[in-house]
C-alpha positions as CSV (number, residue, x, y, z in Angstrom):
1,M,0.0,0.0,0.0
2,I,1.3,3.4,-0.9
3,S,1.7,5.7,2.1
4,E,1.4,9.4,2.4
5,V,5.1,9.7,2.7
6,D,5.6,7.8,-0.5
7,I,3.3,10.2,-2.3
8,F,5.1,13.2,-0.8
9,L,8.5,11.8,-2.0
10,F,7.2,11.0,-5.4
11,L,5.6,14.4,-6.0
12,G,8.7,16.0,-4.5
13,I,10.9,14.3,-7.0
14,I,8.6,15.5,-9.8
15,G,8.6,19.0,-8.5
16,F,12.4,19.0,-8.1
17,S,12.8,17.7,-11.7
18,I,10.4,20.4,-13.0
19,L,12.2,23.1,-11.1
20,H,15.8,22.2,-11.8
21,F,15.8,20.2,-15.0
22,G,12.8,21.7,-16.7
23,I,12.6,24.0,-19.7
24,R,15.6,26.3,-20.2
25,G,16.3,29.0,-22.8
26,E,15.0,32.3,-23.9
27,G,11.9,33.8,-25.6
28,E,8.2,34.3,-24.9
29,M,7.4,30.6,-25.4
30,T,10.0,29.6,-22.8
31,K,8.6,32.2,-20.4
32,Q,5.1,30.9,-20.8
33,L,6.2,27.3,-20.3
34,S,8.2,28.3,-17.2
35,E,5.1,29.9,-15.7
36,V,3.2,26.7,-16.4
37,R,6.0,24.7,-14.8
38,M,5.8,26.8,-11.6
39,K,2.1,26.6,-11.4
40,V,2.3,22.8,-11.6
41,L,5.0,22.6,-9.0
42,L,3.2,24.9,-6.6
43,R,-0.1,22.9,-7.0
44,L,1.8,19.7,-6.2
45,L,3.4,21.2,-3.2
46,D,0.1,22.7,-2.0
47,F,-1.5,19.3,-2.3
48,V,1.0,17.4,-0.2
49,N,2.0,20.2,2.2
50,P,0.0,23.5,2.5
51,L,2.4,26.4,2.0
52,P,1.8,28.1,5.4
53,N,3.0,24.9,7.1
54,M,6.1,24.3,5.0
55,Q,9.3,23.6,6.7
56,Y,11.8,26.5,6.8
57,A,14.3,24.8,4.6
58,V,11.7,24.3,1.9
59,L,10.5,27.9,2.0
60,K,14.1,29.2,2.0
61,S,14.9,27.2,-1.1
62,F,11.9,28.6,-3.0
63,W,12.7,32.2,-1.8
64,K,16.3,31.8,-2.8
65,N,15.3,30.7,-6.3
66,R,12.7,33.4,-6.6
67,Q,9.8,31.0,-7.1
68,F,7.6,33.3,-5.0
69,P,8.3,36.5,-3.1
70,M,10.2,36.5,0.1
71,V,8.5,38.6,2.8
72,F,10.0,39.4,6.2
73,S,8.6,41.3,9.1
74,E,10.7,43.8,11.1
75,L,9.5,44.0,14.7
76,F,10.3,46.8,17.1
77,L,9.2,45.0,20.3
78,V,8.4,47.2,23.3
79,T,6.9,46.8,26.7
80,S,5.6,50.3,27.4
81,D,2.9,52.4,25.6
82,P,4.7,53.8,22.5
83,F,2.3,56.8,22.4
84,Q,3.0,57.8,26.0
85,T,6.8,57.3,26.1
86,P,9.3,59.8,24.7
87,P,10.2,58.2,21.3
88,R,14.0,58.4,21.9
89,N,13.6,56.7,25.3
90,L,11.3,53.9,24.1
91,R,13.1,50.7,24.9
92,V,13.1,48.1,22.1
93,L,14.2,44.5,22.3
94,L,17.4,43.5,20.4
95,S,18.7,40.0,20.0
96,W,22.2,38.9,19.3
97,R,23.5,37.5,16.0
98,D,26.9,36.0,15.1
99,D,26.7,34.4,11.7
100,A,28.1,34.8,8.2
101,D,25.6,37.5,7.2
102,Y,25.9,39.6,10.4
103,P,28.8,38.7,12.7
104,R,28.6,39.9,16.3
105,S,25.7,42.2,15.8
106,F,22.5,43.2,17.6
107,H,19.4,43.1,15.5
108,V,15.8,44.0,15.6
109,P,13.8,40.7,15.7
110,G,11.7,39.6,12.8
111,G,11.0,36.6,10.6
112,M,9.5,35.2,7.5
113,I,5.8,35.6,6.7
114,V,4.7,32.4,5.1
115,P,2.2,32.5,2.2
116,G,-1.4,32.9,3.5
117,E,-0.4,34.3,6.9
118,E,-1.5,37.7,8.1
119,I,1.1,40.2,9.1
120,R,0.1,40.5,12.7
121,S,-0.4,36.8,13.1
122,A,3.1,36.3,11.9
123,A,4.4,38.9,14.4
124,E,2.6,37.0,17.2
125,R,3.9,33.7,16.1
126,I,7.5,34.9,15.8
127,T,7.5,36.7,19.1
128,Q,6.0,33.7,20.9
129,K,8.3,31.2,19.3
130,E,11.5,33.2,19.8
131,F,10.9,34.9,23.2
132,G,8.0,33.1,24.8
133,V,5.9,36.2,25.1
134,G,2.6,37.4,23.5
135,V,1.8,40.6,21.7
136,R,-0.6,42.9,23.4
137,D,-1.0,45.2,20.4
138,S,0.8,46.2,17.2
139,W,0.9,49.0,14.8
140,T,2.2,49.2,11.2
141,V,4.9,51.8,10.8
142,C,5.7,51.5,7.1
143,P,6.5,49.1,4.4
144,L,10.1,48.5,3.5
145,N,11.2,48.0,-0.1
146,N,14.4,46.0,0.2
147,R,16.0,46.8,-3.2
148,N,19.6,46.3,-2.0
149,H,19.1,44.1,1.1
150,K,21.9,41.6,1.6
151,R,19.5,38.7,2.2
152,S,17.1,40.0,-0.5
153,P,13.5,39.8,0.8
154,E,11.4,41.8,-1.6
155,Y,9.2,43.4,1.0
156,S,9.1,43.9,4.7
157,P,6.3,45.4,6.8
158,V,7.7,47.2,9.8
159,L,5.7,47.0,13.0
160,I,5.9,48.3,16.6
161,C,4.6,45.5,18.9
162,R,3.8,46.0,22.5
163,L,4.5,42.8,24.4
164,D,2.2,41.5,27.2
165,H,5.3,41.2,29.5
166,E,9.0,41.4,29.4
167,P,10.8,38.2,28.3
168,D,13.6,36.6,30.3
169,L,16.6,38.5,29.0
170,K,19.3,35.9,29.9
171,S,17.6,32.8,28.6
172,H,16.8,34.4,25.3
173,N,20.1,36.3,24.9
174,V,18.4,39.6,24.3
175,V,18.7,43.2,25.6
176,F,16.6,46.3,25.6
177,A,18.0,49.6,24.2
178,P,16.6,53.0,23.6
179,L,15.1,53.5,20.1
180,G,17.1,56.7,19.8
181,A,20.4,55.2,20.8
182,L,20.8,51.7,19.4
183,P,24.3,50.1,19.8
184,E,26.9,50.8,17.2
185,N,27.1,47.1,16.2
186,C,23.4,47.0,15.4
187,I,22.7,45.9,11.8
188,P,23.0,49.1,9.7
189,Y,19.8,49.1,7.7
190,Q,17.8,48.4,11.0
191,K,19.4,51.5,12.6
192,A,18.0,53.4,9.6
193,L,14.6,51.8,10.2
194,A,14.8,53.0,13.8
195,G,15.0,56.5,12.5
196,R,11.9,55.9,10.5
197,G,10.3,54.6,13.6
198,L,11.3,57.7,15.6
199,N,9.8,60.0,13.0
200,W,6.5,58.0,13.0
201,L,6.3,58.1,16.7
202,Y,6.9,61.9,16.9
203,V,4.1,62.4,14.4
204,M,1.7,60.1,16.1
205,Q,2.3,61.6,19.5
206,S,1.7,65.1,18.1
207,L,-1.8,64.1,17.1
208,S,-4.9,64.1,19.2
209,V,-6.2,60.7,20.2
210,E,-9.0,61.0,17.7
211,D,-6.7,62.0,14.8
212,R,-4.2,59.3,15.7
213,N,-7.0,56.6,15.6
214,R,-8.0,57.8,12.2
215,V,-4.4,57.4,10.9
216,L,-4.2,53.9,12.5
217,E,-7.4,53.0,10.7
218,V,-5.7,53.9,7.4
219,T,-2.6,51.7,8.2
220,D,-4.9,48.8,9.0
221,V,-5.5,48.5,5.3
222,F,-2.4,46.4,5.3
223,E,-4.4,43.8,7.2
224,Y,-7.6,44.0,5.2
225,P,-8.9,40.5,4.7
226,F,-9.6,40.6,1.0
227,E,-11.8,37.7,-0.1
228,E,-11.6,36.1,-3.5
């Protein structure tokens, strides 16, 4: 009897063959056939393993080969009310990295948003998984167009997330630092993002509560649940 694992392996081999040994060349016909190739592959993968539940290694392979867009979230995690705290003094969580991409660096947490996942749901999942804390509330600051990003995600929504409590700093190898004075060895593009976050907070704090809520309603369009 053929098991589910056998089916998965069989379709995986077909998908790998289509992806790596399929149609090569140039021209409009090749482009159309390549699109058909990818549609077939994605349907196969969706059949055996829904995209939102794919393993990281599988998703990473597809993003690396540009088979569908890579979307990251950038999360400024805070424990105090961002609208009642002086922006430069707002403490944000930073985690430690020491890898080939960013050796010995602090970075703003974040993670991949898998296909079919809502932005805020992704923020809650990532925060809970990495730091064992929940998200009390979150606000979309801006979208980030990563044209020259080293790791090349095409798009990143930038959020400020208020945590429901402070995580254990030692067990998760994290620190808190003022948004207006991030460490020198923080990842450079994220320091630039901190500047954008500061500007956003200064503007938001200058508004009345009523006007601020109106602006936040506009940014909620990022999360509008469009139905097919």
